KEVO-767998 format. One line per 2 residues: their letters; for each residue x, y, z of N, C-alpha, C. Coordinates in Angstrom, 3 decimals, always signed. Each point is the difference from the previous one (the first is absolute). Layout:
BEGIN
A> X/Y/Z/X/Y/Z/X/Y/Z ~ ...
END
This chain:
BEGIN
MR> +13.221/+35.687/+10.365/+0.140/+0.203/-1.750/+0.609/+1.326/+0.017 ~ +0.623/+0.273/-0.716/+0.530/+1.024/-0.603/-0.948/+0.977/-0.491
PV> +0.243/+1.300/+0.353/-1.216/+0.794/-0.228/-0.017/+0.055/-1.514 ~ +0.723/-0.312/-0.709/-0.049/-0.054/-1.939/-0.642/-1.050/-0.486
LR> +0.020/-1.027/+1.223/-0.521/-1.205/-0.758/-1.701/+0.175/+0.589 ~ +0.027/+0.580/+1.762/-1.408/+0.446/+0.100/-0.776/+0.542/-0.928
IA> +0.298/+0.898/-0.610/-0.693/+0.648/-0.639/-0.607/-0.807/-1.274 ~ +1.085/-0.391/-0.492/-0.370/-0.858/-1.494/-0.973/-1.129/+0.331
AI> +0.407/-0.590/+1.474/-1.320/-1.076/+0.274/-1.415/+0.698/-0.072 ~ +0.078/+1.463/+0.938/-1.405/+0.806/-0.328/-0.848/+0.189/-1.173
AA> +1.318/+0.148/-0.599/-0.235/+0.551/-1.252/-0.772/-1.403/-1.037 ~ +0.851/-0.942/+0.127/-0.722/-1.556/-0.193/-1.412/-0.002/+0.427
AV> -0.015/+0.028/+0.952/-1.401/-0.286/+0.738/-1.449/+0.816/-0.535 ~ +0.606/+1.420/-0.011/-0.728/+0.444/-0.603/-0.466/+0.096/-1.582
AM> +0.716/-0.454/-0.708/-0.104/-0.491/-1.358/-0.867/-0.700/+0.354 ~ -0.049/-1.243/+0.591/-0.499/-1.201/-0.141/-1.377/+0.177/+0.218
VV> -0.226/+1.068/+1.318/-0.990/+0.384/+0.079/-1.029/+0.565/-1.094 ~ +0.396/+1.239/-0.487/-0.422/+0.286/-1.257/-0.175/-1.025/-0.924
TA> +1.143/-0.738/-0.281/-0.457/-1.186/-0.955/-1.818/-0.602/+0.252 ~ +0.425/-0.651/+1.102/-1.292/-0.237/+0.480/-1.438/+0.624/-0.053
CQ> +0.071/+0.790/-0.018/-1.417/+1.222/+0.285/+0.018/-0.293/-1.711 ~ +0.595/+0.416/-0.702/+0.158/+0.160/-1.713/-0.639/-1.265/-0.352
QG> +0.633/-1.346/+0.653/-0.945/-1.126/-0.449/-1.181/-0.679/+0.648 ~ -0.648/+0.937/+0.630/-1.216/+0.029/+0.883/-0.287/-0.201/+1.341
AG> +1.449/+0.177/+0.860/-0.103/+0.188/+1.200/-0.951/+0.745/+0.493 ~ -1.321/+0.263/+0.675/-0.796/+0.887/+0.402/-0.924/+0.557/-1.097
EL> -0.194/-1.005/-0.964/-0.760/+0.450/-0.741/-1.667/+0.074/+0.830 ~ -0.941/+0.813/-0.723/-1.342/+0.038/+0.387/-0.393/-1.292/-0.439
LD> +0.037/-0.888/-1.083/-0.739/-0.975/-0.094/+0.254/-1.481/+0.894 ~ +1.562/+0.278/+0.440/-0.004/-0.462/+1.095/-0.673/+0.023/+1.444
TI> +0.011/+1.026/+0.384/-0.682/+0.286/+1.156/-1.383/-0.301/-0.179 ~ -0.680/+0.391/-1.164/-1.629/-0.577/-0.357/-0.059/-1.348/+0.567
QS> +0.984/-0.775/-0.939/-0.311/-1.696/-0.049/+0.077/-0.161/+1.291 ~ +0.975/+0.368/+0.898/+0.575/+0.098/+1.528/-1.274/+0.345/+0.908
NG> -0.689/+0.782/-0.245/-1.280/+0.238/+1.034/-1.295/-0.366/-0.715 ~ +0.183/-0.609/-1.209/-1.354/-0.960/-0.345/-0.930/+1.102/-0.433
TI> +0.305/+1.618/-0.113/-1.059/+0.959/-0.183/+0.648/+1.148/-0.669 ~ -0.632/+0.489/-1.187/+0.405/+0.887/-0.901/-1.105/+1.443/+0.321
RV> +0.397/+1.003/+0.135/-1.040/+1.116/+0.843/-0.080/+1.139/-1.273 ~ -1.747/-0.010/-0.460/-0.058/+0.530/-0.970/-0.849/+1.279/+0.068
ST> +0.312/+1.068/-0.493/-0.851/+1.444/+0.093/-1.294/-0.345/-1.181 ~ -0.572/+0.533/+0.739/-1.336/+0.260/-0.571/-1.256/+0.912/+0.477
DA> -0.975/+0.180/-0.829/-0.914/+1.172/+0.307/-1.616/-0.690/+0.073 ~ +0.000/+0.462/+1.641/-1.189/-0.611/+1.020/-1.568/+0.383/-0.919
NY> +0.080/+0.944/-0.786/-0.994/+1.184/-0.388/+0.158/+0.087/-1.706 ~ +0.384/-1.015/-0.477/-0.012/-0.171/-1.503/-0.740/-0.869/-0.775
AP> -0.889/-0.161/+0.231/-1.037/-0.743/-0.781/+0.181/+0.226/-1.403 ~ -0.140/-1.129/-1.277/+0.089/-1.420/+0.439/+1.434/-0.617/+0.087
QS> +1.046/+0.832/-0.161/+1.745/-0.500/+0.112/-0.221/-0.305/+1.656 ~ -0.085/+0.732/+0.945/+0.043/-0.625/+1.465/-0.747/+0.675/+0.680
FL> -0.612/-0.929/+0.948/-0.886/+0.747/+1.119/-0.105/-1.202/+1.323 ~ -1.483/+0.473/+0.834/+0.172/-0.639/+0.962/-1.435/-0.319/-0.234
ND> -0.356/-1.195/+0.421/-1.152/-0.832/-0.322/-0.941/+0.151/+1.199 ~ -1.012/-0.186/+0.485/-0.828/+0.178/+1.167/+0.715/-0.928/+0.806
AG> +0.840/-0.852/+0.110/+0.388/-0.648/+0.943/+1.321/+0.533/+0.289 ~ +0.412/+0.819/-0.169/+1.131/+0.522/+0.015/+1.480/-0.367/-0.801
EF> -0.608/-0.877/-0.942/+1.263/-0.749/-1.055/+0.291/+0.877/-1.075 ~ +0.845/-0.235/-0.635/+0.822/+0.516/-0.906/-1.048/-0.453/-1.630
EG> -0.194/+0.644/-0.983/-0.367/-0.375/-1.076/+0.601/+0.901/-1.430 ~ -0.025/-0.824/-0.578/-0.145/+0.849/-1.412/+0.869/-0.977/-0.831
FD> +0.440/+0.695/-1.101/+1.205/+0.228/-1.400/+1.451/-0.118/+0.747 ~ +0.259/+0.792/+0.553/+1.518/+0.201/+0.495/+0.039/-0.941/+1.353
ID> -1.003/-0.177/+0.574/+0.006/-0.727/+1.112/+0.267/-1.875/-0.603 ~ -0.797/-0.494/-1.198/+0.341/-1.239/-0.404/+1.352/+0.143/-0.441
VS> +0.199/+0.849/-0.924/+1.677/+0.170/-0.806/+0.832/-0.129/+1.329 ~ -0.080/+0.548/+1.226/+0.974/+0.233/+0.820/-0.209/-1.487/+0.279
KE> -0.923/-0.353/+0.370/+0.034/-1.912/+1.070/+0.649/-1.202/-0.944 ~ -0.180/+0.549/-1.587/+0.460/-0.895/-0.938/+1.350/+0.212/-0.127
IA> +0.727/+1.346/+0.508/+1.417/+0.055/-0.073/+0.890/-0.539/+1.217 ~ -1.113/-0.111/+1.126/+0.603/-0.638/+1.210/-0.007/-1.351/-0.312
SR> -1.307/-0.707/-0.383/+0.487/-0.962/-0.240/+0.865/-0.926/-0.680 ~ +0.232/+0.662/-1.313/+0.970/-0.502/-0.911/+1.512/+0.521/+0.941
LG> -0.036/+0.708/+1.108/+1.416/+0.366/+0.440/+0.205/-1.076/+0.815 ~ -1.217/-1.156/+0.767/-0.251/-0.729/+0.937/-0.146/+0.681/+1.431
VE> -0.535/+1.296/-0.031/-0.043/+0.647/+1.216/-1.642/+0.484/+0.341 ~ -0.220/+0.472/+1.203/-1.318/+0.698/-0.148/+0.185/+1.517/+0.068
VE> -1.266/+0.513/-0.306/-0.225/+1.718/-0.411/+0.212/+0.703/+1.516 ~ +0.176/+0.607/+0.400/-0.460/+1.632/+0.925/-0.253/+1.019/-0.296
FK> -1.021/+0.108/-0.188/-0.685/+1.418/-0.693/+0.333/+1.436/+1.194 ~ +0.685/+1.185/-0.711/+0.159/+1.227/+0.616/-0.722/+0.862/-0.857
TP> -0.291/+0.791/+0.758/-0.829/+1.448/-0.622/+0.625/+1.369/+0.024 ~ +1.023/+0.063/-0.548/+0.380/+1.216/+0.246/-0.504/+1.110/-1.013
TF> +0.117/+1.516/-0.038/-0.816/+1.041/-0.727/+0.933/-0.563/-1.340 ~ -0.462/+0.395/-1.035/+0.606/-0.141/-1.241/+1.027/+0.909/-0.358
DL> -0.232/+1.065/+0.457/+1.470/+0.968/-0.045/+1.342/-0.467/+0.568 ~ -0.287/-0.647/+1.293/+1.138/-1.032/+0.615/+0.482/-0.861/-0.947
VQ> -0.659/-0.796/-0.659/+0.155/-1.174/-0.678/+0.824/+0.427/-1.271 ~ -0.654/+0.835/-1.003/+0.637/+0.828/-1.153/+0.903/+0.731/-0.008
AG> +0.992/+0.474/+1.644/+1.123/+0.699/-0.064/+0.863/-0.796/+0.674 ~ -0.308/-1.254/-0.037/+1.518/-0.797/+0.505/+0.321/+0.264/+0.990
GW> +1.048/-0.349/+0.574/+0.250/+0.483/+1.469/-0.631/-1.149/+1.184 ~ -0.449/-1.191/-0.222/-0.923/-0.435/+0.342/+0.734/-0.400/+1.629
NG> +1.279/-0.110/+0.439/+0.676/-0.419/+1.139/-0.670/-1.349/+0.316 ~ -0.007/-0.603/-0.712/-0.232/-1.599/+0.295/-1.118/-0.178/+0.662
QW> -1.187/+1.145/+0.017/-1.227/-0.505/+0.681/-1.030/-0.759/-0.930 ~ +0.728/-0.416/-1.179/-0.998/-1.082/-0.978/+0.816/-0.392/-1.198
DL> -0.265/-1.053/-0.750/+1.033/-0.456/-1.007/-0.319/+0.171/-1.210 ~ -1.325/+0.174/-0.300/-0.204/+0.169/-1.107/-1.301/+0.649/-0.313
SV> -0.302/+0.518/-1.379/-0.941/+0.838/+0.128/-1.147/-0.654/-1.091 ~ -0.875/-0.664/+0.124/-1.220/-0.367/-1.044/-1.078/+1.053/-0.018
GS> -0.063/+1.283/-0.145/-1.111/+0.364/+0.275/-0.405/+1.001/-1.275 ~ +0.258/-0.481/-1.229/-0.482/+0.684/-1.538/+0.947/+1.304/+0.155
IT> +1.280/-0.210/+0.186/+0.808/+1.113/-0.280/+0.766/-0.077/-1.084 ~ -0.159/+1.366/-0.656/+0.090/+0.389/-1.541/+1.649/+0.163/-0.283
VT> +0.309/-0.708/-0.630/+1.558/+0.297/-0.215/+0.120/+1.553/-1.020 ~ +0.899/+0.933/+0.878/+0.105/+1.488/-0.739/+1.750/+0.389/+0.191
EP> +0.137/+0.618/-0.775/+1.405/+0.062/+0.052/+0.654/+0.431/+1.423 ~ -0.607/+1.102/+0.614/+0.549/+0.451/+1.091/-0.240/-0.970/+1.070
RL> -0.734/-1.283/+0.083/-0.138/-0.809/+0.835/+0.885/-0.932/-0.013 ~ +0.514/+0.045/-1.783/+1.292/-1.279/-0.054/+1.077/+0.514/+0.793
GV> -0.201/+1.250/+0.354/+1.502/-0.146/+0.677/+0.641/-0.149/+1.411 ~ -2.023/-0.446/+0.941/+0.503/-0.174/+1.423/-0.724/-1.219/-0.076
LD> -0.653/-0.680/-0.982/-0.557/-1.499/-0.165/+0.469/-1.111/-0.677 ~ +0.271/-1.086/-0.090/+0.142/-0.949/-0.954/-1.330/-0.943/-0.469
FT> -0.505/-0.075/-1.194/-1.377/-0.320/-0.383/+0.432/-1.017/-0.730 ~ -1.084/-1.083/+0.327/-0.113/-1.444/-1.014/-0.432/+0.752/-0.989
PP> -0.200/-1.009/-1.454/-0.695/+0.270/-0.947/-1.715/+0.104/+0.646 ~ -0.525/+1.008/-0.970/-1.344/-0.141/+0.361/-0.538/-0.817/+0.399
YY> -1.349/-0.046/+0.962/-0.394/-0.933/-0.031/-1.822/-0.119/-0.369 ~ -0.246/+1.247/-0.648/-0.989/+0.488/-0.872/+0.070/+1.797/-0.090
FT> -0.998/+0.012/-0.730/-0.404/+1.698/-0.637/-0.816/+0.308/+0.347 ~ -0.619/+1.356/+0.115/-1.102/+0.620/+0.251/-0.247/+1.285/-0.682
PA> -1.348/+0.065/-0.633/+0.151/+1.548/-0.467/-0.191/+0.942/+1.077 ~ +0.354/+1.129/-0.166/-0.595/+1.049/+1.236/-0.779/+0.843/-0.343
QM> -1.432/-0.180/+0.596/-1.121/+0.562/-0.699/-0.746/+1.096/+0.671 ~ -0.272/+1.099/-0.883/-0.858/+0.936/+0.535/-1.026/-0.124/+0.341
AA> -0.759/+0.750/+1.577/-1.370/-0.259/-0.054/-0.338/+1.439/+0.751 ~ -1.333/+0.345/-0.767/-0.654/+1.261/+0.312/-1.068/-0.584/+1.133
TE> -0.215/+1.011/+1.308/-1.030/-0.170/+0.407/-1.154/+0.370/-0.741 ~ -1.346/-0.838/+0.179/-1.402/+0.138/-0.398/-0.497/+1.539/-0.237
AS> +0.234/+0.768/+1.180/-0.065/+1.106/+0.156/+0.810/+1.069/-1.057 ~ +1.105/-0.305/-0.277/+0.665/+0.827/-0.733/-0.420/+0.301/-1.283
GI> -0.772/-1.251/-0.711/-0.269/+0.292/-0.886/+1.588/-0.157/-1.365 ~ +0.467/-0.421/+0.394/+1.385/-0.095/-1.056/+0.235/-1.273/-0.729
TT> +0.141/+0.241/-0.923/-0.265/-1.091/-1.263/+1.123/-0.506/-0.961 ~ +1.120/+0.964/+0.164/+1.532/-0.181/-0.893/+0.719/+0.438/+0.948
VD> +1.181/-0.610/-0.151/+1.548/+0.168/+0.769/+0.039/+1.899/-0.240 ~ -0.129/+0.461/-1.115/+0.263/+1.460/-0.125/-1.048/+0.636/+0.639
GF> -1.068/-0.297/+0.752/-0.968/+0.525/+0.517/+0.503/+0.070/+1.501 ~ +1.004/-0.552/+0.643/+0.713/-0.001/+0.875/+1.164/+1.388/+0.198
AG> -0.163/+0.676/-0.611/+0.920/+1.213/-0.114/-0.453/+1.078/+0.598 ~ +0.989/+0.362/+1.050/-0.261/+0.950/+1.125/-0.371/-0.611/+1.167
KK> -0.461/-1.436/+0.145/-0.976/-0.505/+0.538/+1.194/-0.919/+1.019 ~ -0.636/-0.468/+1.556/+0.812/-0.549/+0.758/-0.515/-1.688/+0.011
IC> +1.186/-0.606/+0.279/-0.517/-1.627/-0.062/+0.768/-0.497/+1.095 ~ -0.707/-0.778/+0.799/+0.739/-0.926/+1.020/+0.671/-1.094/-0.418
VG> +1.139/-0.021/+0.515/+1.376/-1.165/-0.184/+0.062/-0.478/+1.294 ~ +0.892/-1.382/+0.188/+1.082/-0.256/+1.057/+0.958/+0.790/+0.051
AA> +0.526/+0.350/+1.165/+1.332/+0.558/+0.320/+1.262/-0.912/-0.623 ~ +0.790/+0.273/-0.525/+1.228/-0.493/-0.458/+0.220/-0.893/-1.078
TT> -1.408/-0.106/-0.750/-0.440/-0.757/-0.855/+0.319/+0.569/-1.613 ~ +0.191/-0.742/-1.045/-0.100/+0.580/-1.228/-1.172/+0.765/-0.458
YL> -0.972/-0.298/+0.443/-0.740/+0.829/-0.619/-0.333/+1.530/+0.464 ~ +0.954/+0.286/+1.289/+0.524/+0.925/+0.411/+1.187/+0.925/-0.598
DW> +0.580/-1.031/-0.491/+1.592/+0.509/-0.779/-1.234/+0.399/-1.484 ~ -0.155/-0.636/-0.377/-0.726/+0.094/-1.396/-0.488/+1.650/-0.007
IN> -1.199/+0.127/+1.184/-0.526/+1.518/-0.009/+1.346/+0.882/-0.277 ~ +0.763/-0.196/+0.877/+1.045/+0.818/+0.291/+1.110/+0.125/-1.230
GD> -0.108/-0.947/-0.936/+1.165/+0.220/-0.977/+1.107/-0.621/+0.620 ~ -0.345/-1.112/+0.732/+1.490/-0.337/+0.375/+0.459/-1.741/-0.336
LV> -1.052/-0.384/-0.804/+0.036/-1.818/-0.005/+0.333/-0.428/-1.561 ~ +1.495/-0.555/+0.773/+0.507/-0.517/-1.274/-0.209/-1.739/+0.380
LG> -0.614/-0.654/-0.933/-0.066/-1.297/+0.488/+1.209/-0.894/-0.258 ~ +0.493/-0.927/+0.466/+0.934/-0.652/-0.154/+0.387/-0.996/-0.944
DG> -1.333/-0.314/-0.775/+0.227/-0.686/-1.357/-0.045/+0.898/-1.235 ~ +0.027/+1.840/+0.594/-0.195/+0.593/-1.306/-1.166/-0.098/-0.843
SA> -1.051/-0.442/+0.845/-1.404/+0.253/-0.395/-0.441/+1.196/-0.447 ~ -1.043/+0.649/-0.947/-0.439/+1.444/-0.466/-0.821/+0.191/+1.307
LA> -0.414/+1.476/+0.280/-0.466/+0.262/+0.647/-1.312/+0.919/-0.717 ~ -1.263/+0.018/+0.363/-0.931/+1.279/-0.672/+0.403/+1.307/+0.511
PV> -0.327/+0.734/-0.639/-0.098/+1.730/+0.990/-0.429/-0.118/+0.920 ~ +0.322/+1.001/+1.030/-0.723/+0.580/+0.956/-1.138/+0.959/-0.333
PD> -1.009/-0.157/+0.019/-0.929/+1.494/-0.078/+0.481/+1.012/+0.913 ~ +0.235/+1.165/-0.909/+0.010/+1.375/+0.379/-0.423/+0.550/+1.311
GV> +1.090/+0.076/+0.997/-0.687/+0.564/+1.258/-0.332/-0.813/+0.788 ~ -0.212/-1.146/-0.014/-0.599/-0.927/+0.809/+0.862/-0.452/+1.324
EA> -0.521/-0.037/+1.207/+0.571/+0.061/+1.425/-0.051/-0.939/+0.787 ~ +0.811/-0.718/+0.547/+0.096/-1.625/+0.565/-0.622/+0.600/+1.820
VA> -0.818/-0.694/+0.054/-0.185/-0.215/+1.759/+0.125/-1.420/+0.471 ~ +1.044/+0.055/+0.700/+1.041/-1.338/+0.644/-1.097/-0.390/+0.917
LE> -0.246/-1.099/+0.408/-0.121/-0.707/+0.943/+0.791/-0.993/+0.502 ~ +0.010/-1.172/+0.789/+1.074/-0.841/+0.396/+0.012/-0.891/-0.514
TD> -0.933/-0.626/-0.563/-0.461/-1.313/-1.038/-1.247/+0.447/-0.960 ~ +0.149/-0.578/-0.987/-0.893/-0.119/-1.257/-1.482/-0.189/+0.276
AL> +0.105/-0.801/+0.618/-1.666/-0.395/+1.002/-0.379/+0.870/+0.884 ~ +0.304/+1.139/+0.421/-0.448/+0.700/+0.853/-0.642/+1.260/-1.023
CA> +0.630/+0.231/-1.147/-0.553/+0.761/-0.649/-1.547/-0.283/-0.564 ~ -0.217/-1.602/-0.116/-1.042/-0.634/-0.533/-0.925/+0.101/+1.226
EA> +0.127/+0.112/+1.262/-0.500/-0.154/+0.864/-0.444/+1.642/+0.521 ~ +0.640/+0.742/-0.454/+0.007/+1.398/+0.185/-1.446/+0.624/-0.505
IG> +0.295/-0.254/-1.438/-1.349/+0.143/-0.907/-1.120/-0.513/+0.339 ~ +0.203/-1.505/+0.099/-1.052/-0.889/+1.146/-0.741/+0.666/+1.051
AG> +0.688/+1.084/+0.423/-0.286/+0.696/+1.618/-0.478/+1.225/-0.390 ~ -0.097/+0.540/-1.243/-0.558/+0.996/-0.531/+0.716/+1.575/-0.496
RT> +1.348/-0.523/+0.576/+1.050/+0.875/-0.484/+0.014/+0.538/-1.018 ~ +0.022/+1.578/-0.413/-0.030/+0.117/-0.809/+1.435/+1.563/-0.745
DF> +0.539/-0.139/+0.696/+1.350/+0.742/+0.061/+1.273/-0.393/-1.660 ~ -0.715/-1.199/-0.239/+0.611/-0.542/-1.299/-0.940/-0.130/-0.760
DG> +0.170/-0.234/-1.760/-0.910/-0.352/-0.864/+0.073/-1.361/-0.334 ~ +1.294/-0.506/+0.074/+0.388/-1.344/-0.553/+1.047/-0.804/+0.649
WL> +0.481/-1.199/-0.216/+0.723/-1.110/+0.653/+0.313/-0.376/-1.261 ~ +1.717/-0.346/+0.180/+0.798/-0.748/-0.942/+0.748/-1.468/+1.408
SS> -0.453/-1.195/-0.715/+0.435/-1.037/+0.448/+0.444/-0.697/-1.081 ~ +0.479/-1.503/+0.685/-0.191/-1.085/-0.963/-1.267/-0.435/-0.186
ST> -0.504/-0.615/-1.805/-0.853/+0.161/-0.602/-1.112/-1.053/+1.431 ~ +0.945/-1.032/+0.541/-0.549/-1.010/+0.714/-0.700/+0.273/+1.069
TV> +0.888/+1.057/+0.728/-0.816/+0.750/+1.218/-1.157/+0.681/-0.100 ~ +0.423/+1.062/-1.241/-1.267/+0.688/-0.497/-1.387/-1.095/-0.370
AQ> +0.411/-1.465/-0.380/-0.913/-0.501/-0.159/-1.046/-0.141/+1.107 ~ +1.054/-0.567/+0.918/-0.539/-0.917/+1.130/-0.973/+1.245/+0.854
AI> +0.601/+1.443/-0.224/-0.541/+0.917/+0.726/-1.710/+0.231/-0.672 ~ +0.345/+0.181/-1.170/-1.237/-0.062/-0.385/-1.338/-1.333/+0.177
GD> +0.666/-1.095/-0.083/-1.122/-0.885/+0.687/-0.132/-0.290/+0.796 ~ +0.559/+0.772/+1.426/-0.213/+0.318/+1.357/-1.237/+1.074/+0.011
GV> -0.313/+0.904/-1.351/-1.189/+0.663/+0.356/+0.644/+1.364/+0.093 ~ +1.391/+0.817/-0.203/+0.648/+1.222/+0.031/-0.472/+0.627/-1.513
PI> -0.234/+0.894/+0.485/-0.388/+0.932/-1.267/+0.551/+1.152/-1.006 ~ +0.791/-0.813/-0.479/+1.043/+0.109/-0.878/-0.159/-0.942/-1.882
VT> +0.571/+0.702/-0.762/-0.496/-0.731/-1.317/+1.391/+0.384/-0.677 ~ +0.689/-1.193/-0.554/+0.900/-0.175/-0.958/+0.128/+1.241/-0.883
VG> +1.550/+0.436/-0.283/-0.356/+1.155/-1.029/+1.217/-0.394/-1.105 ~ +0.136/+0.056/-0.835/+0.706/-0.358/-1.052/+0.686/-1.387/+0.028
DP> +1.201/-0.014/-0.727/+1.047/-0.826/-0.084/+0.852/+0.086/+0.925 ~ +0.778/-0.852/+0.142/+1.005/-0.172/+1.338/+1.302/+1.066/-0.417
VF> +0.097/+0.552/+0.985/+1.377/+1.291/-0.310/+1.241/-0.544/-0.004 ~ +0.287/-1.257/+0.285/+1.194/-1.066/+0.204/-0.376/-1.265/+0.445
YE> +0.915/-0.726/-0.053/-0.255/-1.412/+0.188/+1.480/-0.759/+0.828 ~ -0.356/-0.524/+1.331/+0.969/+0.315/+1.084/+0.730/-1.654/-0.010
PL> +1.163/-0.320/-0.464/+0.440/-0.779/+0.806/+0.236/-0.219/+1.116 ~ -0.497/-1.105/+0.469/+0.233/-0.282/+1.826/+0.560/-1.428/+0.146
AA> +1.084/+0.462/+1.055/+0.849/-1.014/+0.379/+0.161/-0.404/+1.367 ~ +0.675/-0.907/+0.577/+0.293/-0.128/+1.101/+1.442/+1.013/+0.696
AT> -0.360/+0.438/+0.655/+1.946/+0.681/+0.558/+0.442/-0.372/+1.391 ~ +1.339/-0.204/-0.358/+0.714/+0.089/+0.928/+0.760/+1.553/+0.342
DK> +0.490/+0.272/+1.588/+0.756/+0.767/-0.236/+1.385/+0.193/+0.145 ~ +1.009/+0.698/-1.047/+1.096/+0.568/-0.115/+0.713/-0.185/+0.969
SG> -0.087/+0.836/+0.904/+0.781/+0.240/+1.189/-0.380/-0.914/+1.378 ~ -0.834/-1.418/-0.687/-0.083/-0.706/+1.180/+1.264/-0.974/-0.056
PT> -0.611/-1.149/+0.806/+1.152/-1.189/+0.022/+0.124/-0.778/-1.443 ~ +1.583/-0.213/-0.237/+0.281/-0.529/-0.862/-0.998/-1.176/-0.735
HS> -0.543/+0.398/-1.284/-0.913/-0.690/-0.728/+0.042/-0.715/-0.960 ~ +1.078/-0.116/-0.876/-0.173/-0.208/-1.013/-0.446/-1.605/-0.132
AL> +0.528/-1.019/+0.754/-0.702/-1.307/-0.563/-1.642/+0.001/+0.295 ~ -0.424/+1.093/+1.140/-1.568/+0.112/+0.080/-0.488/+0.652/-1.198
QE> +0.322/+0.781/-0.843/-0.060/+0.672/-1.219/+0.022/-1.027/-1.043 ~ +0.995/-0.516/-0.248/-0.200/-1.055/-0.959/-0.963/-0.779/-0.161
KL> -0.260/-0.650/+1.720/-0.919/-0.798/+0.150/-1.661/+0.474/-0.226 ~ +0.200/+1.192/+0.180/-1.452/+0.309/-0.201/-0.384/+0.454/-0.907
DQ> +1.416/+0.580/-1.478/-0.295/+0.452/-0.990/-0.433/-1.703/-1.131 ~ +0.395/-1.052/+0.570/-0.249/-1.059/-0.751/-1.547/-0.490/+0.220
II> -0.343/-0.144/+1.538/-1.310/-0.241/+0.512/-0.737/+1.087/-0.884 ~ -0.383/+1.099/-0.131/-0.762/+1.000/-1.023/+0.013/-0.869/-1.039
ND> +1.024/+0.165/-0.885/+0.424/-0.560/-1.295/-1.148/-1.569/+0.008 ~ +0.746/-0.887/+0.834/-1.139/-1.274/-0.078/-1.387/-0.023/+0.198
MH> -0.321/+0.968/+0.901/-1.556/+0.493/+0.069/-0.744/+0.530/-1.195 ~ +0.582/+0.420/-0.786/-0.235/+0.877/-1.171/-0.193/-1.473/-0.793
DD> +1.323/-0.938/-0.074/+0.087/-0.948/-0.861/-0.975/-0.991/-0.003 ~ -0.180/-0.304/+1.445/-1.255/-0.777/+0.121/-1.411/+0.304/+0.074
GT> -0.284/+0.890/+0.066/-1.607/+0.332/-0.048/-0.395/+0.936/+1.101 ~ +0.883/-0.319/+1.276/-0.313/+0.561/+1.492/-0.818/+1.060/-0.106
LT> +1.012/+1.250/-0.681/-0.132/+1.292/+0.287/-1.406/+0.094/-0.884 ~ -0.671/-0.382/-1.467/-0.370/-0.013/-0.291/-1.219/-0.658/+0.448
SL> -0.461/-0.677/+0.640/-1.326/-0.843/+0.750/+0.064/+0.920/+1.286 ~ +0.762/+0.521/+0.441/-0.181/+1.010/+1.361/-0.706/+1.207/-0.267
SE> +1.064/+0.851/-1.402/-1.017/+1.001/-0.318/-1.575/-0.421/-0.785 ~ -0.043/-0.637/-0.605/-1.519/-0.299/-0.217/-1.136/-0.618/+0.941
QW> +1.375/-0.580/+1.100/-1.067/-0.190/+1.081/-0.769/+1.464/+1.212 ~ +1.062/+0.715/-0.349/-0.267/+1.215/+0.705/-0.358/+1.259/-0.556
YD> +0.129/+0.156/-1.767/-0.749/+0.865/-0.435/-0.383/-0.327/-1.344 ~ -1.482/-0.921/+0.580/-1.047/-0.061/-1.000/+0.278/-0.536/-1.025
GI> +0.934/-0.908/-0.090/+0.347/-0.666/-0.885/+0.856/+0.697/-1.033 ~ +0.658/+1.054/+0.363/+0.993/+0.477/-0.977/+1.277/+0.060/+0.715
DL> +1.008/-0.461/-1.197/+1.532/-0.295/+0.059/+0.924/+1.051/+0.224 ~ +0.367/+0.683/+0.710/+0.972/+1.199/-0.101/+1.261/-0.410/+0.393
TV> +0.618/-1.568/-0.574/+1.461/-0.003/+0.305/+0.499/+0.128/-1.195 ~ -0.573/+0.395/-0.829/+0.506/+0.207/-1.633/+0.059/+1.605/+0.083
KA> +1.059/+0.656/-0.672/+0.129/+1.376/-0.141/-1.023/+0.911/-0.986 ~ -0.787/+0.669/+0.001/-1.379/+0.085/-1.047/+1.598/+1.008/-1.459
Q> -0.450/-0.238/-0.812/+0.603/+0.532/-1.152/-0.716/+1.292/-0.627
END
């Protein structure tokens, strides 16, 4: 073959490969369906969203949502438990396929993650330790508040939070300071253990209510400071996943339409439907 023809043939072959990739060859959805398993990242200590029961099995709202997504994809689910800061930062290096871990859609995260439509919405709720005597959000001025690392709660205190749906935020009390632990739940555990280097905790209303029900000596304070749109996420820098993303979006919409998400919300959140955004 002449050099020019050989070059032309190679170029044509490369073009065919590129076209095949664009048409879905190597799609993450194909890999998931071929393996029969979707790997989902979640939190093992974030009740009632996700937690390990006494038998060492995952339970919770996010767990049931994950299982339903897998069922509608026709595959099994395998749970992974990376730290939240790794999940929200993107760049998963193919270690898991999907996050169903109550991750809030924010402007910075939209740069590294692809999100489904929100599957539910939670109020971000301030709570004070009983010993602090704080009864208003403004009462946290100049105080320290425990939050989970790399969360929207930390971003709000630092003045960095921009929600992906443009929702409004309450003003941050003057001089408030964050104490960041690895997860939200560790804040509740620290308060329950008698730690006194912070006066409050900011987390989802669902997690705060769970902690109060478990006997943690805290009380809710004021109205929610913002409402979080929570969605399933995939990694922008990961394997090609446009077909998977389209399928996930449809599944979430179908789960809204057929009442599955409402039923799961009411099951895990004491009869409350959190799948509709508060007005």
